[in-house]
C-alpha positions as CSV (number, residue, x, y, z in Angstrom):
1,M,-31.4,-62.2,-3.8
2,T,-30.5,-59.1,-1.8
3,L,-27.5,-58.4,0.4
4,V,-28.0,-55.8,3.0
5,I,-24.8,-54.2,4.3
6,L,-25.2,-52.5,7.7
7,A,-23.1,-49.3,7.6
8,A,-24.8,-46.9,9.9
9,G,-22.5,-47.5,12.9
10,M,-20.2,-44.9,14.3
11,G,-17.0,-46.9,14.4
12,S,-16.1,-45.6,17.8
13,R,-13.2,-48.0,18.7
14,F,-11.7,-47.4,15.3
15,G,-11.9,-43.6,15.7
16,G,-14.1,-42.5,12.9
17,T,-16.4,-43.6,10.1
18,K,-14.3,-46.6,9.3
19,Q,-16.6,-47.8,6.6
20,L,-15.3,-44.9,4.5
21,T,-11.6,-45.4,5.2
22,P,-9.6,-46.8,2.2
23,L,-7.5,-49.8,3.2
24,T,-5.7,-51.0,0.0
25,E,-3.2,-49.7,-2.5
26,N,-6.2,-49.1,-4.8
27,N,-8.1,-47.1,-2.2
28,E,-10.6,-49.9,-1.7
29,F,-12.8,-50.5,1.3
30,I,-13.8,-53.7,3.1
31,I,-17.3,-53.1,1.6
32,D,-15.8,-53.4,-1.9
33,F,-14.7,-56.9,-1.3
34,S,-18.0,-57.9,0.4
35,V,-20.0,-56.7,-2.6
36,Y,-17.5,-58.3,-5.1
37,D,-17.8,-61.7,-3.3
38,A,-21.6,-61.4,-3.0
39,V,-22.1,-60.7,-6.7
40,K,-19.8,-63.7,-7.6
41,A,-22.0,-65.8,-5.3
42,G,-25.2,-64.8,-7.0
43,F,-26.6,-61.8,-5.2
44,D,-28.1,-59.4,-7.7
45,K,-29.1,-56.5,-5.4
46,I,-27.0,-54.6,-2.8
47,V,-28.6,-52.4,-0.2
48,F,-26.4,-50.1,1.8
49,L,-28.1,-49.3,5.1
50,I,-26.7,-46.0,6.2
51,R,-27.5,-42.8,8.0
52,E,-28.9,-40.3,5.6
53,E,-26.2,-37.7,6.3
54,H,-23.6,-40.2,5.0
55,K,-25.2,-40.6,1.5
56,E,-23.1,-38.1,-0.3
57,A,-19.9,-39.7,1.0
58,F,-21.1,-43.2,0.0
59,D,-22.1,-41.9,-3.4
60,Q,-18.6,-40.5,-4.1
61,T,-16.4,-43.1,-2.5
62,I,-18.1,-46.4,-2.9
63,T,-21.4,-46.6,-4.7
64,K,-20.4,-44.8,-8.0
65,R,-17.7,-47.3,-8.8
66,I,-19.8,-50.3,-8.0
67,R,-22.8,-49.0,-10.1
68,N,-20.4,-48.3,-13.0
69,S,-19.6,-52.0,-13.0
70,G,-23.2,-52.9,-13.5
71,V,-24.2,-53.8,-9.9
72,N,-27.7,-52.8,-8.7
73,V,-27.2,-50.7,-5.6
74,E,-29.8,-49.0,-3.4
75,Y,-29.9,-47.2,-0.1
76,A,-32.0,-47.7,3.0
77,Y,-31.7,-45.2,5.9
78,Q,-31.6,-45.9,9.6
79,R,-33.4,-42.8,10.9
80,P,-33.7,-41.9,14.6
81,D,-37.5,-41.6,14.5
82,L,-39.4,-43.5,17.2
83,P,-42.9,-44.9,17.0
84,E,-45.8,-42.8,18.2
85,G,-45.9,-42.5,22.0
86,F,-42.1,-42.6,22.5
87,T,-39.8,-39.6,22.9
88,Y,-36.3,-39.5,21.5
89,P,-33.7,-39.0,24.3
90,A,-31.9,-35.7,23.8
91,D,-28.5,-37.1,24.9
92,R,-28.5,-40.2,22.7
93,V,-25.7,-40.3,20.1
94,K,-25.5,-43.8,18.5
95,P,-28.1,-45.3,16.2
96,W,-30.6,-47.7,17.8
97,G,-28.7,-50.9,16.8
98,T,-28.7,-53.6,14.2
99,A,-32.2,-55.0,14.7
100,H,-33.6,-51.4,14.3
101,A,-31.5,-51.1,11.1
102,V,-33.0,-54.2,9.6
103,A,-36.5,-53.0,10.6
104,S,-35.8,-50.0,8.3
105,L,-35.7,-52.1,5.1
106,D,-38.9,-51.0,3.4
107,C,-37.1,-51.5,0.0
108,V,-36.6,-55.2,0.5
109,N,-39.3,-57.8,-0.3
110,D,-37.3,-60.9,-1.2
111,N,-35.0,-63.2,0.8
112,F,-31.9,-61.3,1.9
113,G,-28.6,-61.6,3.7
114,V,-27.3,-59.2,6.3
115,I,-23.6,-58.4,7.0
116,N,-21.6,-55.7,8.8
117,A,-19.9,-53.1,6.6
118,D,-16.6,-53.3,8.5
119,D,-16.1,-57.1,8.3
120,F,-14.4,-59.2,5.6
121,Y,-16.4,-62.5,5.4
122,G,-14.7,-64.4,2.6
123,R,-16.2,-65.9,-0.7
124,E,-17.2,-69.2,1.0
125,T,-19.5,-67.4,3.4
126,F,-21.5,-65.7,0.6
127,E,-21.8,-68.9,-1.4
128,K,-23.2,-70.7,1.6
129,L,-25.5,-67.8,2.4
130,A,-26.8,-67.7,-1.2
131,G,-27.3,-71.4,-1.2
132,F,-29.6,-71.2,1.8
133,L,-31.6,-68.1,0.6
134,K,-32.3,-69.6,-2.8
135,D,-34.8,-72.1,-1.3
136,A,-35.7,-70.4,2.0
137,K,-39.4,-69.9,2.6
138,D,-41.6,-69.6,5.7
139,T,-44.0,-72.4,6.7
140,D,-45.8,-72.5,10.1
141,K,-42.9,-70.3,11.3
142,A,-40.0,-68.5,9.7
143,H,-36.8,-70.2,8.6
144,Y,-33.6,-68.2,8.8
145,C,-29.9,-69.0,8.9
146,L,-26.7,-67.8,10.6
147,L,-23.2,-68.3,9.3
148,G,-21.1,-69.7,12.1
149,Y,-17.4,-68.8,12.2
150,I,-14.7,-70.7,14.1
151,L,-13.7,-68.4,17.0
152,S,-10.0,-68.6,16.3
153,N,-10.6,-67.2,12.8
154,T,-12.3,-64.1,14.2
155,L,-9.8,-62.7,16.8
156,S,-7.9,-59.4,16.6
157,E,-4.2,-59.2,17.5
158,N,-4.6,-55.6,18.6
159,G,-7.2,-55.9,21.4
160,T,-10.4,-57.6,22.6
161,V,-13.4,-58.2,20.4
162,S,-17.1,-58.8,21.0
163,R,-18.5,-62.1,19.7
164,G,-21.7,-64.1,20.1
165,I,-20.8,-67.7,20.9
166,C,-23.4,-70.0,19.4
167,A,-25.0,-73.2,20.7
168,Q,-27.0,-75.5,18.5
169,D,-29.2,-78.6,18.8
170,S,-28.6,-82.0,17.2
171,N,-30.2,-80.8,14.0
172,G,-27.8,-77.9,13.7
173,M,-30.4,-75.3,14.7
174,L,-29.4,-72.4,16.8
175,T,-30.5,-72.6,20.5
176,T,-28.6,-69.6,22.0
177,I,-26.2,-66.8,21.2
178,V,-24.2,-65.7,24.3
179,E,-22.6,-62.3,23.8
180,N,-19.0,-62.1,25.1
181,T,-17.8,-58.5,24.9
182,K,-14.1,-58.8,25.7
183,I,-12.6,-61.9,24.0
184,M,-8.9,-62.4,23.4
185,S,-6.6,-65.3,22.5
186,K,-4.7,-66.8,25.4
187,G,-2.4,-69.7,24.5
188,D,-4.3,-72.8,23.2
189,H,-7.7,-71.2,24.1
190,A,-9.5,-67.9,24.3
191,V,-10.9,-66.0,27.3
192,N,-13.6,-63.5,27.8
193,V,-12.6,-60.9,30.4
194,N,-15.7,-60.3,32.6
195,S,-16.7,-57.0,34.1
196,D,-15.3,-58.1,37.5
197,G,-11.9,-58.9,36.0
198,T,-12.3,-62.7,36.0
199,E,-11.9,-64.7,32.8
200,T,-14.3,-67.2,31.2
201,Y,-12.6,-70.0,29.2
202,L,-13.7,-70.4,25.6
203,K,-12.7,-73.0,23.1
204,L,-10.9,-71.7,20.0
205,D,-13.1,-73.9,17.8
206,S,-16.3,-72.5,19.2
207,L,-18.8,-71.4,16.6
208,T,-19.4,-67.6,16.7
209,S,-21.8,-65.2,15.1
210,M,-20.3,-62.4,13.0
211,N,-23.7,-60.8,12.4
212,C,-24.1,-62.7,9.1
213,F,-27.7,-63.8,8.8
214,G,-30.1,-65.0,6.1
215,F,-33.7,-63.9,6.4
216,T,-37.0,-64.1,4.7
217,P,-38.9,-60.8,4.5
218,S,-41.1,-61.8,7.5
219,V,-38.4,-60.7,9.9
220,I,-38.9,-57.0,9.0
221,S,-42.4,-56.7,10.2
222,Y,-41.5,-58.6,13.4
223,L,-38.6,-56.3,14.1
224,K,-40.8,-53.2,13.6
225,E,-43.4,-54.3,16.0
226,N,-41.1,-55.7,18.6
227,F,-39.2,-52.4,18.7
228,K,-42.0,-50.9,20.7
229,S,-41.7,-53.6,23.3
230,F,-37.9,-53.1,23.4
231,L,-38.4,-49.3,24.0
232,T,-40.9,-50.0,26.8
233,E,-38.6,-52.6,28.5
234,N,-35.6,-50.2,28.3
235,S,-37.4,-47.0,29.2
236,A,-34.9,-46.3,32.0
237,N,-31.9,-46.6,29.6
238,L,-32.9,-45.1,26.3
239,T,-29.7,-43.1,26.1
240,K,-27.5,-46.2,25.6
241,C,-29.6,-49.3,25.0
242,E,-29.3,-51.1,21.6
243,Y,-31.8,-53.1,19.7
244,L,-29.6,-55.9,18.4
245,L,-30.2,-58.7,15.9
246,P,-28.7,-61.6,17.9
247,T,-30.8,-60.7,21.0
248,T,-34.0,-60.3,18.9
249,V,-33.5,-63.4,16.9
250,Q,-33.0,-65.3,20.2
251,K,-36.3,-63.9,21.3
252,M,-38.0,-65.1,18.1
253,I,-36.6,-68.6,18.7
254,T,-37.9,-68.6,22.3
255,E,-41.3,-67.5,21.1
256,N,-41.2,-70.3,18.4
257,K,-41.7,-67.8,15.7
258,C,-38.6,-69.0,13.8
259,D,-35.8,-71.5,13.6
260,V,-32.3,-70.6,12.6
261,K,-30.0,-73.0,10.8
262,V,-26.3,-72.6,11.8
263,I,-24.2,-73.0,8.7
264,P,-20.5,-73.5,9.6
265,T,-17.9,-71.7,7.5
266,G,-14.2,-72.2,7.5
267,A,-13.7,-68.7,6.0
268,K,-11.3,-66.4,7.8
269,W,-12.7,-63.2,9.1
270,K,-10.8,-60.0,8.7
271,G,-11.7,-56.6,10.1
272,V,-10.6,-53.3,11.4
273,T,-11.9,-53.1,14.9
274,Y,-8.9,-51.0,15.8
275,R,-6.8,-48.7,13.7
276,E,-3.8,-51.1,14.2
277,D,-5.8,-53.7,12.2
278,S,-5.6,-51.7,9.0
279,E,-2.1,-52.7,7.9
280,G,-2.9,-56.3,8.5
281,F,-5.9,-56.1,6.3
282,T,-3.9,-54.3,3.6
283,Q,-1.3,-57.1,3.6
284,F,-4.0,-59.8,3.6
285,I,-5.5,-58.4,0.4
286,I,-2.1,-58.2,-1.3
287,Q,-1.6,-61.9,-0.6
288,Q,-5.1,-62.7,-1.8
289,R,-4.4,-61.0,-5.1
290,K,-1.1,-62.9,-5.4
291,E,-3.1,-66.1,-5.1
292,G,-5.5,-64.9,-7.8
293,L,-8.5,-64.6,-5.6
294,Y,-9.1,-61.0,-6.5
295,P,-8.3,-58.9,-9.7
296,Q,-6.0,-55.9,-9.4
297,K,-9.1,-53.7,-9.9
298,L,-12.5,-54.8,-8.6
299,W,-14.5,-52.1,-10.4
300,K,-14.5,-49.8,-13.3
301,E,-13.6,-46.2,-12.6
């Protein structure tokens, strides 16, 4: 099984390439803990999906240590190239988004999981993801999964966060993911601050997507082909539009091309959406080590 780690983002709110910012006393990164937990859960191949210009930095800061410990690590690159017939906008800065990133995975031909590079997911999540992927196979349509986090376990104390709130049917299959871009805790519930300043009530036990999916390889060809439709539909906004996994998976469900099993997890998310989150993550890992959940050194030097 393969774990794909999406690491091509700019980290604009954090103020830099946060995937390459050490966060522990041993100069470890969030990615280190994701890889460690994934290997423990049974993943035998790690693919870092990055921008090509970041390869040298990844080689020196992350990949070398992990490979020295016997883990199979490869790279895939999210390039700005567009299909024939489309012109790249001169003033675009960001990559094309997470769905475009997954469409770049020409090196993956087995079942795979997808996570963000700057999120800590917890061992339980990787164990459940691996459990699904071991037996997943397409039939008359594709069968994927999404790990659903309890909203209260995913909030930041230092600002609003963007989360996809999940709805599912009686069989536990995903029906919709509704993106809420400014969520914060407020007493015994959470709210999303809408663009007009009003607030939408959200239950703290709502299941939310943290961009942790399990796919069969069929998703790659769909994402490649659908990218052309995305570019056509967004031709007036090519500078800022993003081709995102949640939106595209939702489209596949609507077209009856796949179903998506929502697998709840009680794991506590940790991340560094803002620079102020860094110290909280550092202290969290110190406590995890005291409880024996991680060794003092994850990798060989």
